[in-house]
N, C-alpha and C positions, 0 to 999 in steps of 0.2 A: 695501812697508812691513810686511808680515806678519813678514818675516824679522827684524825688529827685536825680536821677542819670541821668546825660546827657551822651548820647552816650553809652548805655548799653553794647554794644558789645566791645568797648574800655576799659570800666572798668572792664569787665569780663576777657579780655586778660591780663590786668594788674594784676589781682589776680591770674590767673594761673601762670604767670611768678613769682608772689611773692611765690606761693607754691611750684614752681620748685626750688627755691632758698633754700628751707628747705632741709637739708641733709637727705638721705634715712635712714641712721643708727640712726639719731636723737641724735646723741652725740654731745655735745656742741663744737663749734669751736671759738666762741668769745662771749663777753658779751651780744650781740644781740640775741643769741640763749638762753639765760637763762630766765626762767619765774619761779618765786617761788609762788606757791599758798599758801594762809595762813595756810592751814592744813599741809603743809610740813615743816613748821618752826620747829616744835618740832623734827622732824625726823633728821634735821641737827644740832641740837644743841649739845654741847660737851657731856652732860651727858646722851644722848639717846644712848644705846648699841645695841639694836635689832631694826631693821626696816624691816617690812614684806611688801611684795608687790606682786601683780600678775605679769605676764609676760606683759612687757611694761609700768609698772607703773613708772618706773624712777630709778630703783636700780642702773643700770650701769651709767646712766646719771649723777646722783649725786656722784658716785664714781669718775667720771671723773672730775667733778666740784671741788671736795674737793682735788684731788690728784695733779691738775695743779696750780702751784703757781699763774700764772697770773689771772686765773679765780677765784681761792680762794680769791685773794686780792680784786678783783672787789666785790665778794659777801660780804666780810666783810665790805667794805667801803660803800656799797649801801644798806645793810640789817642789820643795827646795832643790831636789836632785836634778831639776831641770837646768840649773846654772843660768837662769834668766834674770838674776837679781840686778845685774848691771844694765839691763835693757831699759832705755830711757824712753823710747818711742818706737812705733812700728808704723811704716807706711804700706799702704795696700794698692797694688796694681791688679785689677781683675777685669777682664773683659766680660766675665759673667755678670758683672754688676755695673753696666755701662750707665744705668739711669742715675746713679750718683757719682759717676767718675767722668772726668774729661780726658778721653784717650783717642788716639788716631783711629779712624774708621777702617773698615775692611777696604773700602775704595781708596783711601789714602795709602794704606799699606800695599795694595796691589800696584798702584801707580809708581810708588818709589821703588819697589823690587823689580819693576820692568827694566830698570837700568842695571846692567850686569856689573857696573862699577860701584854700585851702591854698597857701602860698607855697613853691614847690619849690626855690628857690635857697637857702633856709633849711634844707631837708631835707639838701641836700648839704653845707652849712656844718656841721651836726650831725654827719654821717657822717665828714666830714674831721677835726673837732675830736675825735671819739672815738678817734682814732688817736694823740692826744697827751695822755693821761691826766695826765701832770705838769704840763701847761701849762693845764689846765682845772679844777684841784682848787679847790673852793669855788663854782664856777659851774656846771660840767656833769659829773655823775657818773652814768654809766649803770648803776651798782650801787645808786643810791638806791631804785630800784624792784625789785620781785621779777624773777627771771631770765625769767619768761614775758612780761612787758610792759615790760621795760626800754627797748626802743626806742621804743615809744609814748611812754613817759614823757619820754625825751630829746628826741624830735623835737617833741613838745608844748611842752616847755621852750623850745626853739629858736624855735618860732613866736610865742611870747609875749615873747621877748627878743631881737628882730632886732639891736638896736644892740650887745648884749653879745656875739652871735654874731661880729659883724664886727670888734668890738674884740679879741676873743680870736684871730682869724685874723690880724689886723694885728700883734698882740703876738708871735706865733710868727715872722711875717715879720721884724719888727724885731730879735728876739733873734738870729736867724741872720745877717741882714745886718750887725748890728753886730760880728759876729766875721768878716766877710768870708766867711761860708759860706752854703750853702743846704741846705734839706731838700726833697725832692721827694715828691709824692704822685701815685702812678700809678693811674689808674682804667681797668679793663678788664671785659670780660664783661658789657657794658651790655644785650646782646640778651636776657639771661635775667633782668633785674630784673622785667620785667612781661610778660604775655602779651596785652596789649591795645595795639593800635597808637596809639590816641589818647593813652593813658596814657604809653606809651614816648616819644612825641613831645614830651609836656609834661615828662617827666623830663629829657630831653635839652636842651630849652629852658632849663629852669632851671639845669642844669649849666653850659651855655654862657655864660649871663648871669653866673654866679658867675666863671667863667674870664675873662670880659672885665673884671670888677671888678678882678681880680688880675693883669691882663696886664703891668703895670709892676712887680710885686713881684719882689724880688731875693733875699729870705731864703726864702720860702714859694713854691715852684714847683709847678705842677700840670700834669700830662700825661694826656691822655685817648687811649686807643687804642679806636677805634670802627670798627665795619663799615661799609663804603662806603655800603650802601643805607639806613643809618640817618640819614645826613645829607641833608637835602633843603631846599628852600625854606621849608617850614612850620617848620623850626627856626631858619632865619636871618632871620626877619621882625622882630626887635626892633632897638632902636636901636643903631647902631654895629656891628651883627653882621659887616658886611664886614671890619672891622679884624681880626676874629678868624679868619674863614673864608678870607681872603685869604692867610693865613700857614700854613694846614694843609699837612702833608706826606702824600704817599702812599708806602706801602710797596711800591714796585714792585720786580720782578725781571726785569732785561733777559736776553736769550739769553746774553750774556757773563757776567752775574752767576751764572746757573745752572750753566754749565760750570765756572766758577771754584770755585763751591761744591763740586761734585762732585770736582774735582781736589783741593781743599783737604781734604775728608774722606778721600779714598782716600790722599792723601799723608801724612796723619797716622796712618794705619794700615798702609800698605804701602810698605816701602823699595824694593821692585821697581818699584812704580808710580812713585815719585819718580825713580828712575834713568831709567825710560822717558822721563818728561817731559824730564829734563835731555838725553838723547840726541836727542829728536825736535826740541826747540826751541832747543837749543844755549845754554840759560840755566841758571843755578845756582838751585837751590831754596833758599829762605831760611826759617828759623824764628824771625827776629828778633821778629817780632810775633804769631807764631802763624798768620798769614795766608800765604796762597799768594803767590808772587812776583807783583809788579804786572804783569808781562809776561802772566800767565795771564789777564788781562782782555781781552787782545788776541785778537780773533777769529780771525786768521790762525794764531797760535800754537795756540789752542784746537782749530781744525780739524785741524792736523797731528797733535795727540795723538789725537783721536777717530778720525781716518782709520787711524792705527796700531792702534786697537783694533777698529774695525769695518769697515774698508775704505771706499772712497770713495763708493760708491753704494748705494742701497737695492735692489740687484740687480746685473745684469751690465753696465748702461750708464747713462749720465748721465740718460736720459729717465725713469728709475725714481725719481729724486730723489737729491739730495746728502745723505748720511747726516747730516751735522752740522746742516744746516739743517732737514731733514725731521722730525727728533725734536721740535724746539721747536714747529714748525708745527702738528704733530698733537696735541701736548698743550696747545695754547693754547686759552683759552675765546674767547667772543664779543668780548672786549675785547683780545685779543692778550696774555693774561696767563697765565703759568704759575706755580703755587705750587712752592716748593722741595720740599715733601713729595712732590708728585706727580712732579716730575722725577726725584728720588732712587729712588722706588719703581719708576719705568719702566725706570731703568738696572739696578737690582737684578733686576727680572723678566726683562729682556733676557739678563742673564748666566745667570740659572738656566734659561731656556728654551733657550739655546744649549747648555749642558751637558746637558740631558736629550735634546734632539733632533738636535743638531749637534755632538756631541762631538769630531769629528775636523776640524771646520772650521778653516782656517788662521788665521782671526781670532778674537779673544776674544769678539766678539759677531757673531752671524749676522743678516743683515737681517730674516729672518723672526722671529728672536728679539726683535728690536727692536719689530716690529709687535706681537708678543704682549705686549710690555712696555707698549705704549700701551693695548692692551685691558685688562690687568690694572690699569694705573693709572687707567683710566676707571672700572672697577668699583669701585675703592677712593675715587675722587673722588665718585662718585654717593652712596656711603654717608655720606662726610663732609657732602655737601651735604644729605642727608636729616636728618642730625642737627641742622643749623642752620636749614634751611628746610623743614620738614616737609611744607609745601603743595606743593612743587615735583613730587613724584611724581604727585600727582593731575592736575596740569596736562599732564604729559608722557605719561602712560599713555593719554591719549585718542589720541595718534598711534598708539601700539602696537596698541590695540584695534581701531582703524579701519584698520589695515595702511597707514598713511600714511608716504611716505618723504619726505625733505627734498632740495632745497628745495621748498616748496609756497606757494601764494597764501595771504596772511593771511585773506581771506574764507573760504577753506575751513577753516582752523583756527578761526576765529571761530565759524563755523557748528557745528563739531563741540563747542566748548565751550559753546554756547548750547543745544544739543540737549537736550531734556527740560526746558527751562526752565518751560513752562507746568504741568509735573507736579511742579515743585519739586525737580528733581534735576540741574539744569545743573551743569557743573564748578565754577563760582564758587559756586554755592549749596552744593554739597557740601563744598567747602573752607571755607566760612563756618561750616557746622554742625559740622564736626569741630574747627574752632578754638575753637568755644564748648565743645564737649564735652571736648576734650583740652588746651585752654589753649595752643593754637598762637599764636604771633605772626606775623600775616600783614600785609603792607605796604599795607593800605588800611583806611579806617575802615568797618566793616561797616554802620554806621548812616546813612552818607552816600549820600543818594539822588540826589545831583546829579552823580555821576561814573558813567561807563559801565564796569562792573565788569570785562568782557572785555578792554577796552583797559588798565585798571588792572593786570589780570593779565599781560598782554603786556608792558607796560612794566617791570613789576617784574622779570620773567624777563630782559629786556634789561639792566636796571641791574645785575644780579648777573652778567652775562655768560653766561648759559645760552642764550638766544637771539640771533640777529643779525637785523636787518631790512635788506633791501636793496630798492631801488627798480629796477625794470625796465620800461621803457616806462609809467611812471606807475602801475604796479601793485606794490603792497607784496609782497615775497617773504620768507618765513620761512626761516631756516637754523638748523641745530643743529650746533655744532663737535663734532668727533670725541671729545673728552674727556668729553663728556655723552651724545652720541648712541650710542656704543658700549655704555656702561654701562646705558643704558635699553633697549637692544635695538631700536633704531629704524633702519630702512634709509635708505640713501642712494644716489642716482643717480651711481655712481663713488665712489672713495674705499675706505678700508679696510673689509672685510667685517666683519660683527658677531662672527663667531667664526672660529678659525683653521681652516684646511682639514684 
C-alpha cells in the first residue's frame, strides 16, 4: 500500500500543513470547517429541545453554526433534511461567551437563588425575552435601571409579572408562526452559570420546566446544549418531565464519524489527499454539499485509506493490533466515546512525531508515531478536562501519589480517598474545601449528609467517562482508560507506557 504514495515525506508535510490550518478552538470560521455526521442531524432539527454531549462533542460548535447567519444559511442550503428552511433567526444565550453577551453574573444568580420562593422558570423567561427588545417594548426594558443592576431590575419585574412574561413569549411564538417561520433561542454554557451544585440543579429544573411549557410551540423554538453529567433524575422529577427527556439527543461520534471527519478536513485542504482517497477506494470525491462522499462513512473504505497512510498493523504483525481500530480504542473514554478534537490532535501529533523520528519510514505515519499521538492527545484531553471539571485532578492524583496502577480494587481506591478523613483532609474534604474557596462546581451537594461522598465521587467520575467499573468475581474493579491514564501519569498492567521509549 505504501507505494500508492509517491514522495511520502512530501505527502506527510502536506498533511501536517493541512492539520495546522484547523483552528485550535475548533469553532467554525467558514463552510469548509463544517462537517455534519448523520447522527447529529436530529440534534440540529427545530423540534429537538435538549442536546446532551460530553466535553468537546460539538455543543459550542453547533451553537456557533446556528447563531451565525452566513453559516446557518449554508447549512440550510446544503443539508435540506435538517428542516431548518423556515428558521428566520437564531438568538444565542451562552455563558461561555460572556465577553460579547450581556447576561446575569454568577453573583447576581447566587443572590437571586438565595430566596427559596424565587421562580426559576421566570428567570429564564426574562433572559430569553431580553433577546427580543423590539417585542417587549413598554413591558420589559433592561435599560430602565442603571447598568450595574439592570438584570436585578429585569428579573424582579418578571417575578412580579408571571402572566405578562408568558404572554410576551407566546406573542413571539405567534408572530413567527403566523408567517410560517421560526426563531430559535439556543442556550449553552450552563455549567458556568453557577458554582453551586444545588443552585445549578435548580436552574436546570426551571429551564426544563419552561421548555416543557413550549414543547409544542412552532414560532418560538428553544434548544439547550447541556453537558451530560448535568442531567440527572434530580432535574427530571417534575410533572411530565419524561415527555421532554425521552426526546433528548446525544452528540455522539462513532469510529466511522471520526475518520470521515478527518478525511473531510484533509480533503478540504489537500488535493493530493483527495486523489489518494479516490485511488484507494475507487470512488469519486464530491463537493456538492461540502461533506465527504457518503461512502467515506463505510468502515471498509476508511480502513483502506488509513492503511495506505499508516500500514495495516501497530507493528510488524496482527498481534500488535490493527491500526484502524487501535487508534479509536486507545482514544476512547470509559463510555467508549472519543471527541473529534482529541481524534484530530492525535492524527496531527502522529504525523509530526513520524516526521521527527521516522522521516524515512515508507508510510506517512509510523506506528510509534501513532502511539505518541495518543500520549499527546491524552495530555491535551486532561487539560481540557481540568478546565471543565477542576476537581478531577485531586481525585486521580491519589493514584499517582500512592503509586497505584490500574486495574485495582474499588476498596483500595476508596481507602486512599478516605485516608486522613479524621484529620479533616480526605480527598473528598479537600475537594469540597477547594470548591468553596475557588468556586468550583462539583457534582454533589456538600451539605447533604445522607450520601456517602466517596461513592458520589466515584460515580461522578464514571458518569463523565473518566473511570470504568468492572465486576470480577463479585469484586468491583476500577479501570482508567488510556486517554486519561497517560495524561495523569498513572501506570497500568499492560497497555501503552506512560512516556515514549
